[in-house]
VEXZA-477040 format. One record per residue (C-alpha): x, y, z; residue in one letter; residue number from 1. Coordinates in nm, 2 decimals, decimal comma, padded with zeros to 4 digits. Layout:
BEGIN
<r <X; Y; Z>; "A"; NUM>
...
! end
This chain:
BEGIN
<r <00,19; -01,37; -00,17>; "M"; 1>
<r <00,36; -01,03; -00,02>; "S"; 2>
<r <00,27; -00,86; -00,38>; "D"; 3>
<r <-00,09; -00,95; -00,32>; "I"; 4>
<r <-00,18; -00,83; -00,03>; "R"; 5>
<r <00,05; -00,47; -00,13>; "K"; 6>
<r <-00,23; -00,47; -00,44>; "Q"; 7>
<r <-00,50; -00,55; -00,21>; "I"; 8>
<r <-00,41; -00,32; 00,01>; "H"; 9>
<r <-00,35; -00,04; -00,21>; "N"; 10>
<r <-00,69; -00,12; -00,35>; "K"; 11>
<r <-00,86; -00,08; -00,02>; "L"; 12>
<r <-00,66; 00,24; 00,01>; "S"; 13>
<r <-00,82; 00,38; -00,33>; "R"; 14>
<r <-01,15; 00,28; -00,17>; "F"; 15>
<r <-01,09; 00,44; 00,16>; "G"; 16>
<r <-01,06; 00,75; 00,01>; "K"; 17>
<r <-01,37; 00,74; -00,20>; "D"; 18>
<r <-01,58; 00,64; 00,09>; "I"; 19>
<r <-01,43; 00,92; 00,40>; "N"; 20>
<r <-01,59; 01,20; 00,25>; "S"; 21>
<r <-01,93; 01,01; 00,28>; "F"; 22>
<r <-02,11; 01,01; 00,61>; "H"; 23>
<r <-02,25; 00,71; 00,72>; "I"; 24>
<r <-02,66; 00,83; 00,72>; "S"; 25>
<r <-02,53; 00,93; 00,30>; "E"; 26>
<r <-02,42; 00,55; 00,30>; "L"; 27>
<r <-02,71; 00,40; 00,45>; "Q"; 28>
<r <-03,00; 00,25; 00,24>; "N"; 29>
<r <-03,33; 00,08; 00,40>; "D"; 30>
<r <-03,25; -00,22; 00,12>; "K"; 31>
<r <-02,91; -00,29; 00,27>; "D"; 32>
<r <-03,09; -00,31; 00,63>; "L"; 33>
<r <-03,18; -00,72; 00,60>; "E"; 34>
<r <-02,93; -00,76; 00,34>; "K"; 35>
<r <-02,61; -00,67; 00,62>; "R"; 36>
<r <-02,73; -00,93; 00,89>; "V"; 37>
<r <-02,60; -01,23; 00,93>; "I"; 38>
<r <-02,80; -01,48; 01,12>; "R"; 39>
<r <-02,66; -01,80; 01,30>; "A"; 40>
<r <-02,87; -02,01; 01,56>; "D"; 41>
<r <-02,70; -01,84; 01,84>; "L"; 42>
<r <-02,61; -01,48; 01,75>; "L"; 43>
<r <-02,70; -01,23; 01,47>; "N"; 44>
<r <-02,43; -01,03; 01,34>; "F"; 45>
<r <-02,54; -00,69; 01,17>; "D"; 46>
<r <-02,32; -00,47; 00,99>; "F"; 47>
<r <-02,56; -00,23; 00,83>; "S"; 48>
<r <-02,40; 00,08; 01,03>; "K"; 49>
<r <-02,09; 00,01; 00,87>; "Q"; 50>
<r <-01,89; 00,32; 00,70>; "R"; 51>
<r <-01,90; 00,09; 00,35>; "I"; 52>
<r <-02,09; 00,08; 00,03>; "N"; 53>
<r <-02,16; -00,22; -00,13>; "D"; 54>
<r <-01,86; -00,16; -00,41>; "E"; 55>
<r <-01,65; -00,19; -00,12>; "A"; 56>
<r <-01,81; -00,49; 00,04>; "I"; 57>
<r <-01,78; -00,71; -00,28>; "N"; 58>
<r <-01,39; -00,59; -00,27>; "C"; 59>
<r <-01,38; -00,77; 00,06>; "L"; 60>
<r <-01,54; -01,04; 00,02>; "L"; 61>
<r <-01,29; -01,16; -00,27>; "E"; 62>
<r <-00,97; -01,10; -00,01>; "I"; 63>
<r <-01,04; -01,49; 00,12>; "P"; 64>
<r <-00,99; -01,64; -00,22>; "D"; 65>
<r <-00,71; -01,44; -00,32>; "L"; 66>
<r <-00,50; -01,51; 00,00>; "I"; 67>
<r <-00,63; -01,92; 00,01>; "N"; 68>
<r <-00,80; -01,92; 00,33>; "L"; 69>
<r <-01,02; -02,24; 00,28>; "K"; 70>
<r <-00,69; -02,34; 00,33>; "D"; 71>
<r <-00,58; -02,17; 00,64>; "S"; 72>
<r <-00,91; -02,26; 00,83>; "L"; 73>
<r <-00,87; -02,64; 00,73>; "E"; 74>
<r <-00,53; -02,69; 00,86>; "A"; 75>
<r <-00,65; -02,43; 01,16>; "L"; 76>
<r <-00,95; -02,68; 01,23>; "F"; 77>
<r <-00,71; -02,99; 01,19>; "N"; 78>
<r <-00,42; -02,86; 01,41>; "G"; 79>
<r <-00,11; -02,83; 01,22>; "K"; 80>
<r <00,21; -02,60; 01,25>; "I"; 81>
<r <00,07; -02,25; 01,25>; "L"; 82>
<r <00,36; -02,07; 01,47>; "N"; 83>
<r <00,61; -02,13; 01,26>; "P"; 84>
<r <00,88; -01,90; 01,48>; "S"; 85>
<r <00,86; -02,19; 01,75>; "E"; 86>
<r <00,75; -02,47; 01,53>; "N"; 87>
<r <00,43; -02,56; 01,71>; "K"; 88>
<r <00,09; -02,68; 01,63>; "A"; 89>
<r <-00,24; -02,51; 01,75>; "V"; 90>
<r <-00,46; -02,72; 01,90>; "S"; 91>
<r <-00,74; -02,46; 02,04>; "H"; 92>
<r <-01,00; -02,60; 01,85>; "T"; 93>
<r <-00,93; -02,96; 01,94>; "L"; 94>
<r <-01,10; -02,91; 02,26>; "Y"; 95>
<r <-01,41; -02,88; 02,08>; "R"; 96>
<r <-01,35; -03,11; 01,82>; "N"; 97>
<r <-01,60; -03,43; 01,81>; "K"; 98>
<r <-01,36; -03,62; 01,60>; "S"; 99>
<r <-01,07; -03,82; 01,69>; "S"; 100>
<r <-00,71; -03,63; 01,61>; "N"; 101>
<r <-00,35; -03,70; 01,72>; "E"; 102>
<r <-00,43; -03,55; 02,03>; "N"; 103>
<r <-00,73; -03,67; 02,12>; "S"; 104>
<r <-00,60; -03,92; 02,43>; "E"; 105>
<r <-00,50; -03,60; 02,65>; "L"; 106>
<r <-00,80; -03,36; 02,55>; "I"; 107>
<r <-01,01; -03,66; 02,67>; "L"; 108>
<r <-00,85; -03,75; 02,94>; "T"; 109>
<r <-00,78; -03,45; 03,10>; "E"; 110>
<r <-01,15; -03,42; 03,02>; "R"; 111>
<r <-01,27; -03,70; 03,24>; "E"; 112>
<r <-01,09; -03,58; 03,52>; "R"; 113>
<r <-01,23; -03,24; 03,52>; "I"; 114>
<r <-01,60; -03,43; 03,56>; "E"; 115>
<r <-01,45; -03,65; 03,83>; "S"; 116>
<r <-01,30; -03,33; 04,03>; "F"; 117>
<r <-01,62; -03,13; 03,97>; "L"; 118>
<r <-01,88; -03,48; 04,05>; "K"; 119>
<r <-01,64; -03,51; 04,37>; "Q"; 120>
<r <-01,66; -03,21; 04,51>; "N"; 121>
<r <-01,99; -03,18; 04,45>; "I"; 122>
<r <-02,09; -03,45; 04,62>; "T"; 123>
<r <-01,82; -03,45; 04,87>; "N"; 124>
<r <-01,80; -03,11; 04,92>; "L"; 125>
<r <-01,44; -03,01; 05,14>; "T"; 126>
<r <-01,34; -02,63; 05,09>; "F"; 127>
<r <-01,50; -02,29; 05,06>; "K"; 128>
<r <-01,28; -02,12; 04,90>; "N"; 129>
<r <-01,08; -02,17; 04,58>; "V"; 130>
<r <-00,84; -01,92; 04,49>; "I"; 131>
<r <-00,66; -01,95; 04,13>; "C"; 132>
<r <-00,36; -01,82; 04,05>; "M"; 133>
<r <-00,28; -01,75; 03,68>; "S"; 134>
<r <-00,24; -01,42; 03,47>; "I"; 135>
<r <-00,31; -01,37; 03,08>; "G"; 136>
<r <-00,56; -01,58; 02,93>; "G"; 137>
<r <-00,54; -01,82; 03,17>; "S"; 138>
<r <-00,66; -01,61; 03,39>; "R"; 139>
<r <-00,92; -01,35; 03,20>; "L"; 140>
<r <-01,07; -01,67; 03,02>; "G"; 141>
<r <-01,19; -01,85; 03,38>; "P"; 142>
<r <-01,24; -01,54; 03,56>; "E"; 143>
<r <-01,46; -01,43; 03,26>; "L"; 144>
<r <-01,67; -01,77; 03,28>; "L"; 145>
<r <-01,69; -01,72; 03,70>; "S"; 146>
<r <-01,83; -01,39; 03,64>; "E"; 147>
<r <-02,09; -01,53; 03,35>; "F"; 148>
<r <-02,22; -01,82; 03,55>; "Q"; 149>
<r <-02,54; -01,71; 03,79>; "S"; 150>
<r <-02,30; -01,60; 04,14>; "P"; 151>
<r <-02,50; -01,88; 04,36>; "D"; 152>
<r <-02,28; -02,18; 04,54>; "G"; 153>
<r <-02,18; -02,27; 04,83>; "S"; 154>
<r <-01,74; -02,18; 04,72>; "V"; 155>
<r <-01,63; -01,83; 04,70>; "N"; 156>
<r <-01,36; -01,81; 04,36>; "V"; 157>
<r <-01,10; -01,58; 04,38>; "F"; 158>
<r <-00,84; -01,47; 04,08>; "F"; 159>
<r <-00,52; -01,34; 04,15>; "C"; 160>
<r <-00,17; -01,21; 03,97>; "S"; 161>
<r <-00,05; -00,92; 04,12>; "S"; 162>
<r <00,31; -00,88; 04,16>; "Y"; 163>
<r <00,32; -00,68; 04,45>; "D"; 164>
<r <00,09; -00,95; 04,65>; "L"; 165>
<r <-00,19; -00,71; 04,80>; "L"; 166>
<r <-00,44; -00,91; 04,55>; "E"; 167>
<r <-00,34; -01,22; 04,69>; "L"; 168>
<r <-00,33; -01,11; 05,10>; "S"; 169>
<r <-00,67; -00,89; 05,06>; "D"; 170>
<r <-00,85; -01,23; 04,98>; "V"; 171>
<r <-00,62; -01,45; 05,24>; "L"; 172>
<r <-00,80; -01,21; 05,51>; "R"; 173>
<r <-01,13; -01,37; 05,45>; "N"; 174>
<r <-01,02; -01,76; 05,42>; "C"; 175>
<r <-00,90; -02,03; 05,64>; "T"; 176>
<r <-00,61; -02,26; 05,54>; "Q"; 177>
<r <-00,86; -02,57; 05,63>; "S"; 178>
<r <-01,12; -02,47; 05,39>; "E"; 179>
<r <-00,95; -02,32; 05,11>; "T"; 180>
<r <-00,75; -02,44; 04,77>; "I"; 181>
<r <-00,55; -02,33; 04,55>; "I"; 182>
<r <-00,50; -02,38; 04,19>; "F"; 183>
<r <-00,14; -02,31; 04,02>; "A"; 184>
<r <-00,26; -02,26; 03,62>; "S"; 185>
<r <00,07; -02,14; 03,43>; "S"; 186>
<r <00,14; -02,33; 03,06>; "K"; 187>
<r <00,50; -02,31; 03,15>; "S"; 188>
<r <00,48; -02,32; 03,54>; "F"; 189>
<r <00,80; -02,08; 03,52>; "E"; 190>
<r <00,56; -01,77; 03,50>; "T"; 191>
<r <00,70; -01,54; 03,77>; "S"; 192>
<r <00,41; -01,38; 03,88>; "E"; 193>
<r <00,24; -01,73; 04,02>; "I"; 194>
<r <00,55; -01,86; 04,16>; "L"; 195>
<r <00,56; -01,54; 04,41>; "K"; 196>
<r <00,20; -01,58; 04,44>; "N"; 197>
<r <00,26; -01,93; 04,55>; "L"; 198>
<r <00,54; -01,90; 04,75>; "E"; 199>
<r <00,31; -01,63; 04,97>; "Y"; 200>
<r <00,04; -01,85; 05,02>; "V"; 201>
<r <00,26; -02,16; 05,12>; "K"; 202>
<r <00,39; -01,94; 05,42>; "S"; 203>
<r <00,09; -01,86; 05,44>; "W"; 204>
<r <-00,04; -02,19; 05,50>; "Y"; 205>
<r <00,25; -02,30; 05,73>; "G"; 206>
<r <00,10; -02,08; 05,94>; "K"; 207>
<r <-00,15; -02,39; 06,02>; "N"; 208>
<r <00,06; -02,71; 06,12>; "P"; 209>
<r <-00,25; -02,94; 06,09>; "D"; 210>
<r <-00,26; -02,85; 05,73>; "V"; 211>
<r <-00,03; -02,96; 05,46>; "N"; 212>
<r <00,01; -02,70; 05,18>; "F"; 213>
<r <00,00; -02,98; 04,93>; "F"; 214>
<r <-00,30; -03,15; 05,03>; "D"; 215>
<r <-00,44; -02,81; 04,90>; "H"; 216>
<r <-00,22; -02,71; 04,58>; "L"; 217>
<r <-00,38; -02,87; 04,21>; "Y"; 218>
<r <-00,18; -02,74; 03,93>; "G"; 219>
<r <-00,30; -02,66; 03,58>; "I"; 220>
<r <-00,02; -02,68; 03,36>; "S"; 221>
<r <00,18; -02,79; 03,01>; "A"; 222>
<r <00,48; -02,86; 03,23>; "N"; 223>
<r <00,42; -03,20; 03,43>; "A"; 224>
<r <00,82; -03,22; 03,54>; "S"; 225>
<r <00,81; -02,83; 03,64>; "A"; 226>
<r <00,50; -02,95; 03,85>; "M"; 227>
<r <00,63; -03,25; 03,98>; "T"; 228>
<r <00,94; -03,04; 04,11>; "A"; 229>
<r <00,74; -02,84; 04,27>; "Y"; 230>
<r <00,60; -03,07; 04,48>; "G"; 231>
<r <00,23; -03,13; 04,33>; "I"; 232>
<r <00,10; -03,48; 04,34>; "K"; 233>
<r <00,06; -03,62; 04,04>; "K"; 234>
<r <-00,34; -03,68; 04,17>; "S"; 235>
<r <-00,40; -03,29; 04,18>; "N"; 236>
<r <-00,20; -03,20; 03,83>; "Q"; 237>
<r <-00,39; -03,13; 03,52>; "F"; 238>
<r <-00,23; -03,11; 03,20>; "Q"; 239>
<r <-00,28; -02,88; 02,89>; "V"; 240>
<r <-00,09; -02,95; 02,54>; "L"; 241>
<r <00,24; -02,74; 02,51>; "D"; 242>
<r <00,05; -02,61; 02,20>; "S"; 243>
<r <-00,22; -02,45; 02,32>; "L"; 244>
<r <-00,19; -02,06; 02,39>; "G"; 245>
<r <-00,30; -01,90; 02,69>; "G"; 246>
<r <-00,52; -01,67; 02,53>; "R"; 247>
<r <-00,74; -01,96; 02,32>; "F"; 248>
<r <-00,68; -02,20; 02,68>; "S"; 249>
<r <-01,01; -02,12; 02,80>; "I"; 250>
<r <-01,17; -02,47; 02,63>; "W"; 251>
<r <-00,93; -02,65; 02,87>; "S"; 252>
<r <-00,87; -02,76; 03,24>; "S"; 253>
<r <-00,74; -02,39; 03,28>; "M"; 254>
<r <-01,11; -02,33; 03,30>; "S"; 255>
<r <-01,14; -02,59; 03,57>; "L"; 256>
<r <-01,17; -02,33; 03,92>; "P"; 257>
<r <-01,48; -02,18; 03,68>; "A"; 258>
<r <-01,74; -02,42; 03,70>; "F"; 259>
<r <-01,65; -02,55; 04,06>; "I"; 260>
<r <-02,00; -02,39; 04,14>; "N"; 261>
<r <-02,20; -02,55; 03,87>; "S"; 262>
<r <-02,16; -02,87; 03,66>; "S"; 263>
<r <-01,97; -03,07; 03,41>; "F"; 264>
<r <-02,25; -03,03; 03,17>; "N"; 265>
<r <-02,18; -02,67; 03,22>; "S"; 266>
<r <-01,84; -02,69; 03,06>; "Y"; 267>
<r <-01,96; -02,94; 02,79>; "L"; 268>
<r <-02,22; -02,65; 02,72>; "D"; 269>
<r <-01,90; -02,40; 02,64>; "L"; 270>
<r <-01,74; -02,68; 02,44>; "L"; 271>
<r <-02,05; -02,71; 02,21>; "E"; 272>
<r <-02,10; -02,39; 02,15>; "G"; 273>
<r <-01,74; -02,33; 02,09>; "A"; 274>
<r <-01,82; -02,62; 01,82>; "H"; 275>
<r <-02,12; -02,45; 01,66>; "L"; 276>
<r <-01,89; -02,18; 01,56>; "A"; 277>
<r <-01,62; -02,38; 01,44>; "D"; 278>
<r <-01,93; -02,53; 01,16>; "E"; 279>
<r <-02,03; -02,21; 01,09>; "H"; 280>
<r <-01,70; -02,04; 01,00>; "T"; 281>
<r <-01,58; -02,36; 00,78>; "R"; 282>
<r <-01,87; -02,42; 00,61>; "K"; 283>
<r <-02,05; -02,06; 00,57>; "S"; 284>
<r <-01,99; -01,89; 00,22>; "S"; 285>
<r <-01,76; -01,56; 00,29>; "W"; 286>
<r <-02,09; -01,39; 00,24>; "E"; 287>
<r <-02,26; -01,58; 00,51>; "S"; 288>
<r <-01,96; -01,62; 00,76>; "N"; 289>
<r <-01,98; -01,40; 01,06>; "I"; 290>
<r <-01,59; -01,42; 01,14>; "P"; 291>
<r <-01,51; -01,37; 00,81>; "V"; 292>
<r <-01,71; -01,09; 00,73>; "M"; 293>
<r <-01,61; -00,91; 01,10>; "M"; 294>
<r <-01,24; -00,95; 01,00>; "A"; 295>
<r <-01,27; -00,84; 00,66>; "L"; 296>
<r <-01,46; -00,52; 00,82>; "L"; 297>
<r <-01,18; -00,45; 01,08>; "S"; 298>
<r <-00,91; -00,47; 00,78>; "V"; 299>
<r <-01,11; -00,23; 00,62>; "W"; 300>
<r <-01,18; 00,02; 00,91>; "N"; 301>
<r <-00,80; 00,01; 00,99>; "A"; 302>
<r <-00,62; 00,03; 00,63>; "S"; 303>
<r <-00,90; 00,20; 00,46>; "S"; 304>
<r <-01,04; 00,44; 00,70>; "L"; 305>
<r <-00,71; 00,50; 00,90>; "N"; 306>
<r <-00,92; 00,39; 01,23>; "I"; 307>
<r <-00,69; 00,28; 01,46>; "N"; 308>
<r <-00,90; 00,16; 01,73>; "N"; 309>
<r <-01,22; -00,03; 01,81>; "H"; 310>
<r <-01,46; 00,02; 02,11>; "G"; 311>
<r <-01,59; -00,32; 02,22>; "I"; 312>
<r <-01,95; -00,23; 02,44>; "F"; 313>
<r <-02,15; -00,51; 02,62>; "T"; 314>
<r <-02,49; -00,45; 02,74>; "Y"; 315>
<r <-02,53; -00,73; 02,96>; "N"; 316>
<r <-02,42; -00,77; 03,30>; "F"; 317>
<r <-02,34; -01,09; 03,28>; "R"; 318>
<r <-02,07; -01,01; 02,98>; "L"; 319>
<r <-01,90; -00,72; 03,20>; "R"; 320>
<r <-01,55; -00,85; 03,17>; "S"; 321>
<r <-01,57; -00,93; 02,79>; "L"; 322>
<r <-01,35; -00,68; 02,65>; "T"; 323>
<r <-01,09; -00,74; 02,86>; "K"; 324>
<r <-01,09; -01,07; 02,72>; "Y"; 325>
<r <-01,09; -00,99; 02,37>; "I"; 326>
<r <-00,88; -00,73; 02,39>; "S"; 327>
<r <-00,57; -00,95; 02,51>; "Q"; 328>
<r <-00,68; -01,21; 02,22>; "L"; 329>
<r <-00,67; -00,99; 01,96>; "S"; 330>
<r <-00,37; -00,75; 02,04>; "M"; 331>
<r <-00,13; -00,98; 02,16>; "E"; 332>
<r <-00,23; -01,23; 01,84>; "S"; 333>
<r <-00,20; -00,91; 01,59>; "N"; 334>
<r <-00,01; -00,64; 01,82>; "G"; 335>
<r <00,26; -00,74; 01,57>; "K"; 336>
<r <00,35; -00,60; 01,21>; "S"; 337>
<r <00,66; -00,83; 01,11>; "I"; 338>
<r <00,59; -01,22; 01,04>; "N"; 339>
<r <00,88; -01,46; 01,09>; "F"; 340>
<r <00,99; -01,42; 00,76>; "K"; 341>
<r <01,10; -01,05; 00,86>; "S"; 342>
<r <00,85; -00,93; 00,56>; "I"; 343>
<r <00,64; -00,62; 00,70>; "E"; 344>
<r <00,26; -00,63; 00,67>; "S"; 345>
<r <00,17; -00,37; 00,42>; "P"; 346>
<r <-00,16; -00,32; 00,62>; "F"; 347>
<r <-00,25; -00,14; 00,96>; "C"; 348>
<r <-00,21; -00,46; 01,19>; "T"; 349>
<r <-00,46; -00,45; 01,48>; "S"; 350>
<r <-00,60; -00,15; 01,67>; "P"; 351>
<r <-00,65; -00,04; 02,00>; "L"; 352>
<r <-00,91; -00,23; 02,14>; "I"; 353>
<r <-01,08; -00,10; 02,44>; "W"; 354>
<r <-01,38; -00,09; 02,59>; "G"; 355>
<r <-01,62; -00,24; 02,88>; "G"; 356>
<r <-01,94; -00,20; 02,97>; "Y"; 357>
<r <-02,14; -00,05; 02,80>; "G"; 358>
<r <-02,43; 00,11; 03,03>; "I"; 359>
<r <-02,11; 00,21; 03,25>; "E"; 360>
<r <-01,93; 00,38; 02,97>; "S"; 361>
<r <-02,20; 00,56; 02,87>; "Q"; 362>
<r <-02,17; 00,78; 03,17>; "H"; 363>
<r <-01,77; 00,86; 03,07>; "S"; 364>
<r <-01,56; 00,76; 02,76>; "T"; 365>
<r <-01,91; 00,79; 02,52>; "F"; 366>
<r <-01,82; 01,17; 02,52>; "Q"; 367>
<r <-01,51; 01,11; 02,41>; "W"; 368>
<r <-01,71; 00,90; 02,09>; "L"; 369>
<r <-01,95; 01,14; 02,07>; "M"; 370>
<r <-01,73; 01,46; 02,03>; "Q"; 371>
<r <-01,36; 01,38; 02,02>; "G"; 372>
<r <-01,18; 01,41; 01,70>; "K"; 373>
<r <-01,05; 01,06; 01,71>; "T"; 374>
<r <-01,28; 00,82; 01,48>; "D"; 375>
<r <-01,36; 00,46; 01,64>; "T"; 376>
<r <-01,51; 00,14; 01,51>; "S"; 377>
<r <-01,73; -00,03; 01,75>; "C"; 378>
<r <-01,89; -00,37; 01,83>; "D"; 379>
<r <-02,20; -00,38; 02,04>; "F"; 380>
<r <-02,30; -00,69; 02,21>; "I"; 381>
<r <-02,64; -00,74; 02,34>; "G"; 382>
<r <-02,88; -01,02; 02,47>; "L"; 383>
<r <-03,21; -00,95; 02,30>; "N"; 384>
<r <-03,42; -01,27; 02,40>; "D"; 385>
<r <-03,81; -01,10; 02,42>; "G"; 386>
<r <-03,77; -01,11; 02,84>; "K"; 387>
<r <-03,91; -00,85; 03,00>; "E"; 388>
<r <-03,60; -00,75; 03,22>; "N"; 389>
<r <-03,33; -00,75; 02,95>; "N"; 390>
<r <-03,56; -00,53; 02,69>; "I"; 391>
<r <-03,46; -00,20; 02,83>; "D"; 392>
<r <-03,11; -00,29; 02,80>; "S"; 393>
<r <-03,09; -00,39; 02,42>; "Y"; 394>
<r <-03,31; -00,08; 02,35>; "E"; 395>
<r <-03,00; 00,13; 02,50>; "M"; 396>
<r <-02,77; -00,03; 02,28>; "L"; 397>
<r <-02,95; 00,01; 01,96>; "L"; 398>
<r <-03,02; 00,40; 02,06>; "S"; 399>
<r <-02,65; 00,41; 02,14>; "Q"; 400>
<r <-02,59; 00,29; 01,78>; "V"; 401>
<r <-02,79; 00,56; 01,63>; "L"; 402>
<r <-02,63; 00,79; 01,83>; "A"; 403>
<r <-02,26; 00,70; 01,74>; "M"; 404>
<r <-02,29; 00,65; 01,40>; "T"; 405>
<r <-02,55; 00,92; 01,26>; "Y"; 406>
<r <-02,53; 01,19; 01,54>; "G"; 407>
<r <-02,69; 01,52; 01,50>; "K"; 408>
<r <-02,57; 01,86; 01,44>; "E"; 409>
<r <-02,65; 02,18; 01,65>; "D"; 410>
<r <-02,57; 02,47; 01,39>; "K"; 411>
<r <-02,70; 02,68; 01,64>; "K"; 412>
<r <-02,52; 02,60; 01,92>; "N"; 413>
<r <-02,20; 02,38; 01,77>; "P"; 414>
<r <-02,08; 02,28; 02,12>; "F"; 415>
<r <-02,39; 02,06; 02,12>; "K"; 416>
<r <-02,32; 01,87; 01,78>; "T"; 417>
<r <-02,28; 01,50; 01,78>; "I"; 418>
<r <-02,04; 01,42; 01,48>; "K"; 419>
<r <-02,16; 01,03; 01,48>; "G"; 420>
<r <-01,99; 00,85; 01,16>; "N"; 421>
<r <-01,83; 00,61; 01,38>; "N"; 422>
<r <-01,89; 00,28; 01,21>; "P"; 423>
<r <-02,07; 00,04; 01,41>; "C"; 424>
<r <-02,21; -00,38; 01,43>; "S"; 425>
<r <-02,36; -00,58; 01,63>; "I"; 426>
<r <-02,37; -00,88; 01,81>; "L"; 427>
<r <-02,70; -00,99; 01,92>; "Q"; 428>
<r <-02,71; -01,28; 02,14>; "L"; 429>
<r <-03,10; -01,50; 02,13>; "N"; 430>
<r <-02,97; -01,61; 02,50>; "S"; 431>
<r <-02,75; -01,57; 02,77>; "I"; 432>
<r <-02,58; -01,95; 02,83>; "D"; 433>
<r <-02,27; -02,10; 02,79>; "L"; 434>
<r <-02,37; -02,23; 02,50>; "K"; 435>
<r <-02,43; -01,87; 02,36>; "S"; 436>
<r <-02,07; -01,76; 02,54>; "L"; 437>
<r <-01,91; -02,03; 02,37>; "G"; 438>
<r <-02,00; -01,95; 02,03>; "F"; 439>
<r <-01,92; -01,53; 02,07>; "L"; 440>
<r <-01,60; -01,67; 02,22>; "L"; 441>
<r <-01,49; -01,85; 01,93>; "A"; 442>
<r <-01,60; -01,64; 01,68>; "I"; 443>
<r <-01,39; -01,40; 01,83>; "Y"; 444>
<r <-01,06; -01,64; 01,81>; "E"; 445>
<r <-01,16; -01,71; 01,43>; "H"; 446>
<r <-01,21; -01,34; 01,33>; "K"; 447>
<r <-00,88; -01,25; 01,52>; "V"; 448>
<r <-00,68; -01,58; 01,29>; "F"; 449>
<r <-00,87; -01,44; 00,95>; "I"; 450>
<r <-00,75; -01,11; 00,99>; "E"; 451>
<r <-00,41; -01,23; 01,05>; "A"; 452>
<r <-00,43; -01,41; 00,75>; "S"; 453>
<r <-00,58; -01,13; 00,60>; "I"; 454>
<r <-00,26; -00,93; 00,69>; "L"; 455>
<r <00,02; -01,16; 00,63>; "G"; 456>
<r <00,11; -01,18; 01,03>; "I"; 457>
<r <00,16; -01,47; 01,26>; "D"; 458>
<r <-00,15; -01,44; 01,55>; "P"; 459>
<r <-00,02; -01,76; 01,75>; "F"; 460>
<r <00,36; -01,59; 01,90>; "D"; 461>
<r <00,41; -01,34; 02,11>; "Q"; 462>
<r <00,76; -01,20; 02,06>; "W"; 463>
<r <00,71; -00,89; 02,20>; "G"; 464>
<r <00,59; -00,98; 02,54>; "V"; 465>
<r <00,86; -01,25; 02,55>; "Q"; 466>
<r <01,11; -01,03; 02,50>; "L"; 467>
<r <00,93; -00,74; 02,66>; "G"; 468>
<r <00,98; -00,92; 02,96>; "K"; 469>
<r <01,33; -01,04; 02,93>; "K"; 470>
<r <01,46; -00,72; 02,84>; "I"; 471>
<r <01,26; -00,59; 03,17>; "A"; 472>
<r <01,42; -00,85; 03,40>; "L"; 473>
<r <01,75; -00,76; 03,27>; "E"; 474>
<r <01,71; -00,40; 03,39>; "S"; 475>
<r <01,55; -00,50; 03,66>; "K"; 476>
<r <01,85; -00,68; 03,81>; "N"; 477>
<r <02,07; -00,45; 03,67>; "N"; 478>
<r <02,08; -00,18; 03,94>; "K"; 479>
<r <02,40; 00,01; 03,73>; "E"; 480>
<r <02,16; 00,03; 03,46>; "F"; 481>
<r <01,88; 00,21; 03,71>; "M"; 482>
<r <02,10; 00,46; 03,79>; "K"; 483>
<r <02,26; 00,53; 03,45>; "D"; 484>
<r <01,88; 00,62; 03,30>; "H"; 485>
<r <01,69; 00,69; 03,61>; "F"; 486>
<r <01,69; 01,01; 03,80>; "S"; 487>
<r <01,83; 00,91; 04,18>; "E"; 488>
<r <01,51; 01,05; 04,34>; "S"; 489>
<r <01,31; 00,75; 04,14>; "L"; 490>
<r <01,56; 00,47; 04,23>; "H"; 491>
<r <01,38; 00,18; 04,47>; "P"; 492>
<r <01,39; 00,25; 04,85>; "K"; 493>
<r <01,61; -00,02; 05,04>; "S"; 494>
! end
């Protein structure tokens, strides 16, 4: 299989050399405008502003069959072992799968417990503040969901993960013990940042002898015994599958804190949107398959055009944190170059994923995009629902795409030239609701998985993160090591 990937890489490199001599404006053809849009019920994907021609696209569309992508997708949707270096199955699609599977009992039980918790607290609200201690995917997903939904609600929801505790201490200034509950969200329940924050908040509760900390503490983890050992009541424990990666855990009870001010039906809407994305990915032909085309274009831009970074810009305030979420999803999954068989991918693997809220970015990073020397591929994500208050933002998105791709030359004043030629895609949402968000997030999940399948790497382990933390902790605990490698002026002050 590695030989096949080398052949694919070599072929794409040859195509890239030919295309790189052209500007996007030269490759643009009016008849391509409709041909290069993939439409789905909840969003449309437009790749007409990519730096590519029909011949190269046809070459890309041969890749899924060459790598047996259909079999890989079936394994994904059936929860098979796709994390071989840890010998673990992959279960995030099972959380929104409507058919039964070997994990259905736990998933359905937890779903019922989520429903019970939300209904109970809507009808019998006893707290005003929720503090969610979580990090990585366990934080970024729920925090995105919390921001995405209307801020109207009687409960304040805070997220904390800072190792220096400043984030938590700032939050606690606005809370009282009797009106606050804590969610400790950690798949392993061994994450040092979470445990450190827990100990701090435990001492804070101890300042009020009338409040029992453990009555106010809830845990979300795959490690039930660790939650019990810490003192969390069985009734306050929510469980996730051990095969559920943190960056894929948004579909589970990890997201429970984000729905405190909404309802269980809102959670179901999110799952329904993701399920529709699963069906789209599973059943669509390659040329009509949004995540397949996104993954193919990502590989093309990185390995054929040598573009090593990808900007994601959102043009709706509810999506302002989306880039952070996708950044972790993409780079923790595909930010590696060697698979568990120690075979190095011939391709350039995951580019740097960066970006942010587009309206803000236009006044900062777009300077670099418009006139810098580094090419960038981009996704622009916006809402096109026909409502008056959204039209300006969406028109701005389209205008920025034109500036980014076509540019404008000023021969008299070269310092006023916009180079353009940054390949861009548009993801156009038809409405801003949780079903659409679920669809969008699952599309990016599948794009990441398909991209990894093409690259020949394993997207579900993260040895760089795990071993990096281990090396850092060993160094931190070895004071002699610190002395040997850093100036005395940099040593921690006692």
